[in-house]
N, C-alpha and C positions, 0 to 999 in steps of 0.2 A: 229558554233559560240559558244562559250561556254558562259555560263551565271553564276553570282555569286551568291551564295545562300544568299538570305537575311534573316537575323535572328535577335535576341536580341544583344545589346553590349556584347563583351567579358566578361566586368566585372559584368554584370547583369545576364548573362548566369551562371558565377561562383557563384553567389551569391543564385542562385536558386538550386544550387546542396544540396542533403541532406548531412549532417554531417556525417564522417566516424563512423561506429560502434563502431571502437575501441575508439573513442574521445567522444562519446556521453554519456553526464551524465543526466539522466532522472531526471525529478523533481527539476530542479533549479530553476524553477518560483514556484514550490509549496512550497520548502524551505523558499524563500522570503515572500511568503504569511503566511507561518506558524511562521514565525520568532517574529514578534510582537506580536501574541497572547501566544506564548509560553513563552517569556521573561517577558511579562505582568503578566502571571499566575505563573511565577517564583518570580517576586517582591511581589508579594501578600504573596506567602508563606513566603518570608522573612520577611515581615512586620507581619505576624502571629508570627514568632519566636521572635521578638523584644517583642512583645505584652506578649507573653509567658515568657519571661524573668521578663517583670515588674511584672506580677502577681505571681511570685516565689520567687523574690529577697528578700523579708522580709525588715527587718531593715537594716540600714546603719553601712557599717563596719567602722572600725577605719580610714580608709583612707577617706571615704566619709564623715565620722563626721569632719575629720580635714577640709575638704574643706566647709562644711556647716559652722562650728563654726567661720571661717573666715571671710567669706561672711557675716555672721549676727553680725559681731562686732559693737560697738556702732557708730561709725563714720568711715568716709574714712582715717582719719589719722590713725586710730587704725589698719586698713586694711593694709595701708602702711606700718606701724612699724613691722606687723606680716610676711612680704614678707621674711625677712629675716631667717626666721623660717619655711618657706614653701619650696616646690621643683618646684614651678611652678610661672609664672609671674602672672600680675593682670588681665589679660583680662576675663578670665574664671570667676574669683570671681566675677568681675564686673557684668558679664551678670546673675550668680547665684544670686547675691544679688538683682539685678533689678526683676527678677522672683519671688523671695520669698516674695518681698514687694506687690505682687499682692493678692488680697482679697482671691482667692480661691486656693492657694497654699500651705495650710497649712498642718502639718502633713506629713508622709512618702509617703502617695500617692501623694501628690503635688510635693515633692522633686522628687521622682522619674519619674512623668511625664516630668520634664526638661530633665532627663537622656534619657527617651524614644525620644523626639524630637531631642536630639543631635545625636542618632543613626539613625534616620529618613534623619536628615539634611545630614549626610555622604553620604545615599543612593542617595539623590537627586543630591550633588554635583558630584559624579560618573557619573550619568545620563546626566547631564549638560555636563560636560567635554567630554563624547562619543560622544554627537551631535555636540558639537564645533568642533570635530576633524574628522567629517565626517561620523562618524558609525550611523547607524539606531538605534541601542541598545547597551547598556551598558553589553552586553552578557559576555564578557571576564573578566571584571572586577567582576561582580557579581558571575560568576564562581569560581573564585578566591578568592575574599575577602567576598562574601555574606553568604555562607553557612558555616561559621567559628564560632564555640562557643566562643573561646577567644576574636575574635574581637567584636560580639554582647555584651557578658558581659563587655568588655571594653568601647565601644563607649557608652554604655547606662548606664555605671556608673557614679556616681556623682563625676567626676574627668575628667580632660581636653581632655581625649584621643579621645573622639568622634569630639568635635569641633575643635581640633587640627588636627584630620585626614582631616576633611572636609575643612579647612582652607588650607591646603597644597596642596590639590586636586584642590581648586578654584585657588590658585597662579600658580599651573603648568598650568592651562587651560588659565587665564589671561594673562600670559606671552606670549603664545603662540599666542593669539590674539592680543596682541601688534607687535610681529614679522610678523604677517600676515598684519597689517595695523598700523604703527606705528604713530598712531596721538595721541595729547597729552590727551585725555579723555582717551583713553585705557591704557596710561602710569599710569594715576591717579588711574584708577581702577585695575592694576595691584600692583602697590603699597600699596593700601588698602589691597588686598588679602594676600600679602606678611607680612604685618605688623600685621594683623588678626593673621596670623600665628604664628609667633614669640611672639606676646602676649597672645598664648595659651598654649605652652609648649615652654620650652629653646632648646631642642633637634629639635623642627622644625626649628630653624635657620639652621641648617645642612642641611635639607632638601630644604630650600629656597636658600641656598648656591649652591646646585647641580643642581636647575632650573636655577638660574641665570646664573650660568657658562655654563649649556648646552645651553641656549638660546643666549649668546653671541657667542659661536661656531657657530651655526646655521647661526645667524642673519648676521655675519660679510661678508657672501657672497651678502648679500643685502644691504651693506653699512656700513661706520663706525658710521654714524647717529644712526641707528638702535641699532647697539650693545651698544652705549652710552647710548641710553634710557633704555635698559635692565639693564646697569650697574647701571643707577639711581635707578631702583626700587630695587635693590640690597642694595644700600648706604640707601635708606630710612628705610629698613626692620632694617638695622644695627643700625643706630642712634636710631630707637623707642627702641632698645633692650638695647643699651649701656646706654644711658643717665638717665632712669630712675631707673635702677637698679645697679647702682654702689654698693650704699651703703648695698643694699639686698646681692648682689653675696659676697661682702667682709665679711658680718657676717656670711653667709654660710659657708665661708672657715674655719671659726674659729670651727665650730663644724661637719665638714665634715669628719675629720679622724674617726669618730666613725662609719661610714657607709662604710668605704673604706676597702674592703678585697682584697686578692690577688686572683685572676681569670685570665683565659686564653680564648684565642678565643675557645676552644673546650667547654667550659662552655656557652660562647655566642651562639653558634652554637646548643647545646642542648636547650636553651632556644627560640630561634628564630625558630627552627625546630618544637618544640612543639607549637608555634603559628601558623605556617603555616599548621602543620598538624591536627589542631583542628577540621577540618570538614571531612578530609580524608588524611591518610598518603600518598596518591598518589599525593596530593598538593604539596607536597614538590619536588619531581622529574618534574612535570608538569611545576611548576613555574620556576625551574631553566633553564628547556629545552625551555620554551618560551624565557626568557630573553637572553639565548644564542643566539637562533633563531633570534630574533628582532637585536641583534649586529650584526650578520652577514649580515643581510639584509640591515642595515643602511651601514655597510662598504662596501658591496658589490652590489649596487643598479643594479636593470635590467631596461634594455632600454625600450621603449616603443614609439609610433607613436605619441603622444602627448607630445611635450618635456617641455612645462611649466609645465603639470598637473605631468608629471614625476619627475620635479625638486621639484614642491610643496610636493609631496608624500614622496621624498627623505628627504626632509628637516624635515617633520614630523616624520618620522622613526628617523632619527639621533636626534632630539631634545628628543626622547621620550626614544631611547637607553642611550643618555648620560644622561639624567635626572636618569634614574634606575642606573646606574654604579656608577655617581659620589654620588648621595645622598646617597644610600646604604653603600657606601665606607666610606663616611663621618660620617655616623651616628656610624657605627660599629668601626672606628677608635676612634671617640670620646668617646664613651662609655666605649671602653678598655683603653683609657687614663685617666679616671676620677677613675677607680677602683671601682666603685659602682657596686654591683652585680646586675644583670638584672633580670626580670620577664617576661614571655612571652607577657605580656600585654605593656610592653614597646615599643615592635615593631611594634605595631598596626598602628599607623601612617604612618609609613615609608611602611608597607605593603598596605595601602590603596592607597598611592602615586604610588607604584610598580605596582598594579592592573589597576589603571587608566592610567597610562603611556604604558603598555603591550596593553590596550584596544585601545588607541590612534594609537600604532605602527602597530596594526593589524587590522586598522579600513577598510581596502580594503575589508577584510573578509565579512563586512556587510556594504557596501557603501550608505549612504543616496540617491545619485544620481547614475544613471547608474548600469550596472549588475556586480554582483562578478562572479568571475571564478565558473564555477559549483561545482568544487570540495570544493571551500570554502563556499559556499552558505549553505550547510549543518552542517558546524561547529557550527553556533551559535545554532541551534534547537539542535541537537545531544548531543552538550557539555552542554549546560544548563540543558537539561532533564535528561541526566545521571547523571549530578553530583547533582541535585534535588533528583533525587529518591535513589543514592547511600548514600547520607549524612544525608538524612532528620531524620531517626530514630535516631542516634547517636548525632546529634547535638539538636534535641528537647530535648533529655534527658539529654545533657550537660548544656542546658541553665534554665532546671529546678532545679536550685540549690539557696538555700538561701546564701546572702552574709556575713551572721554572724549567730550564736546562741546566740550572748552576748543579743540581746533584750529579748530572752527568759528566760536566767539565771537572767537578771536584773528583769524581772516580778516576777520570783520565789523568789527572795530575798526582793522584795520589800512586797510580802506577808507574807513571813516567818521569816525574819530577824527582830529583834525588836532593839530598843534604848537600848545601852549597849552592843551589839553584835558588833564584828569586822569583817569587809570585806576586805580579803588581794587580792589583783590583782597582779598577776604576770605571765609575765613580766610587767613591768611598762607601756610599750605603748599600752598593751589592754585596760588600764584603760581610754585611750582618748574614745574609743568607749562605755565603761562600764558606765562613767560618763554621757554621753550622754542619755542613755537609763534607768538609775537608778533614781528611786524617792522614796527613803524610808528614815527610820529614823537610820538606823546603819552607823558607822562610816565605812569611807573607806579610806585605805591605800595602798601605793605600795613599792615595793623594788626598790630602796629607796624612801622617802617620796619627792615629788616635789610640788614647789608651785602653778603651773599650769598644769592642766590635760586635759585643752580644746583642745589642740593641741600637736602635738609632740615638746616637747622642749628638744632637743637634747644639746642646749646650758646649760640649767640646769644641764642635765645628767653629762656633762663634769665637772661642778664645783661639783658635789658628789663625782666624781673619785677623786678628790684632797683632800677630808676631811679625818679626821682620824679615824671618826666611822660614817660612812654615814648611817648604818641601826640600831645603838642603838635604836633609838626611836621606829622602829618598833618591835624590839626584847621585848623592855620593855612593848610595848602595848601588844604584844601576851601574855606575860607572865601574866599582870595583869588582862587580859580578862579571861584567863582560870582559874586562881585562885579564881576570883570572881563568878565564877560558870554561865559564860556566854559563848556563843558559837563564833567560828572563823571559819568564812566560808571563804574557799581557792577558788577563781575563777583562774584557770589555773594551780593549784597545786604548790608543791615545790618538793625539791629533796632532800632524805635523805643521809646522809653519807654511806659508808660500815661498817658492824657491826666491832666494835672496834677501829675505825678511828675518829679522831677529823675533824669537817668540816675544809676546808681551810680558812685563814686569809689573805688577800691580803693588802700591804702596800699602802697608798695614792699615787697617779701618781703625782710626783713634778719634777721640773728640767728635767734633760734628759729624764727621765722614761715618763714624758707628751709629751717631744718632740717626743717620737717614737710611741706616742698612735696610735693604728689603730683598725680596725673592730674585729678581732681575740682577742685581748687584752681587749677590752670593754666588748665582750661577755664572757670572763673568768671571769670578775668581777662580771657581771650579774648572772653567774653560781655559784660563792663562795656566793653571798649574799641569793641565794636562798636555798643554801646546809646549810649555817648558821641557817637560818629561819626555814628550814626543819629539822634539827638536833633538834632544841629547841621543835617544837612539837611532833615529832616522839618520843622523850625520856618521854615526861611528859604529854602529853594529854593521858586523860583515855579512850574515846571512838571515832573513827574515823568512818566515813561513808561517801560514795559516793552517791551524789543525782542524780537521774536520771531526765534527761529534754527531755521530748518528743519532736521530730523535725518531721514535715511532710514532709519534703523534705532533700535530702543531702545537705551538709553544705560546704561552701567554705572551703578547709583545710587551707588556711592562717589565719582563725579565728574561729576555730571550739574548744571551750573550755569546760572544764568539770568542776565540781563543788563539792567540798567537804566541809564536818563541821565536826568540831574538838570540844570537850567538855571535862570538868573535867581536874583534876591537880593531878599529882602523883610525889612525890619528887625523887622517886626513877625512874630507867629506866624501862618504859613501853613498853613491847614488843607485847602488843595485840593493841596498836594503832598506828598512824603515818601516814602522807599523803602517798597517792598511788604514786610511781615512774613514771612519766610519761613526756614524752619532753614537754616543753611549745609550745604554739602555733606557728605554723611555718611562718617565713618570718618577720624580722622586716621592718618597712616601710623604 
């Protein structure tokens, strides 16, 4: 008589079998235990980098001065009138004004503290986004965006890039929360986040467009009603942008040709890759490969036993992938269409959104609940640790940079220049920063003379281009000052014509010539005026001397000016004097 062998059920028996040695990944639980301490330590080092920038940034450079001058205008009406001469909406200006009205925010340190807070808000927004999308930590976003000197300097500068980046990440996250649970309270929060984004930066409207389109594509599976609510978020953002700024945008179109230059996608890629590689050159291929991998995962989802959870993860990946592709494409196409040459920091809000979206798309590598794949469990720990060690030296050095040396030049002139001396600032837009820092008795002029130097007045510059003799008063003042035995201080320098040649003289821009005005034509006039003034000084000044300005740290190359002093008058051509030939400060605003 045969008997059946009793034992554990077959499922339990299989469950007690040890894993195959080939598939065993030791330390998966250890990796999860290490993840939060490692990422927390990394976050502390990032905060230290932001504080390091604060300590070394020094005075405000001209773009930052522009923001402060508008924010501190006499009333809100004056601020509204100035929006047509600025490159940003009113949201950042309003917050900066409120901050500067606090009693403890006076001086450069108080202003810089606002920039530091903006940079830290970006890190907080990225962290909250990671948690909403189901990740334990924002490891991937910090790895791609955190150790980046361009990002740190841009988000902490007194410009809207930091709060604009944070608002874009918040809008991306809020729209996903709306898709998850389409109640009206989440619609309202998503709309507020989207409105905040477009009120910080005009290009953030393109990021919001990508977020909304991605949200609609993903939410259609959940019903037309959900998609309609996502569309309502986009409409709210659009209305908040178009209604208040119609006049400002119309005014900006009048002077926009002065800053429009022919450039292509190759130039844009160079600036974008510079921004991406500011921590390490490896971040460029790593970011591109991760974005491509996310698109593939979104297009070809893998199956799983939990159908509903699988659909949720697929929607999350598709939303993140679509946001990356559509937002990046919209921003790049828009910037190319405007014809405004870009700088690396222009791409920082887009890179912050891409980093947050990639973190969301790969949230399953570090899930808040359940266990990650053993292979993926080590990715947060190793990725963050390797990037932190690899980039710390370079990034910590790159953030120890003064934003300008104009404050030091102005301090030197306040001590040495006297009443009767003439300070000539060239190019004219450098005077926006100089007038903010200089508090002395000497006369200050620019090439050409502009009525308002508190902010960038391209509208006034366009008027000067139409005048018959736009720098006659400057040339007369140079001659009168030198003849009187006073000194001429040159901030930024001038250009002497080649020996035996007369400086160029360009006609006023009127009629068809004015209609063809663009950036290169405008720069040619600046160059001609600098050469005319340089020719007068080089031929008649008796003594020329460069003034050394000690600087404790490297200086931002976009505003690192030199100082010359000229004196004496000689009716014949003076061969021993004249300004040092050197290019003007790099980068018109």
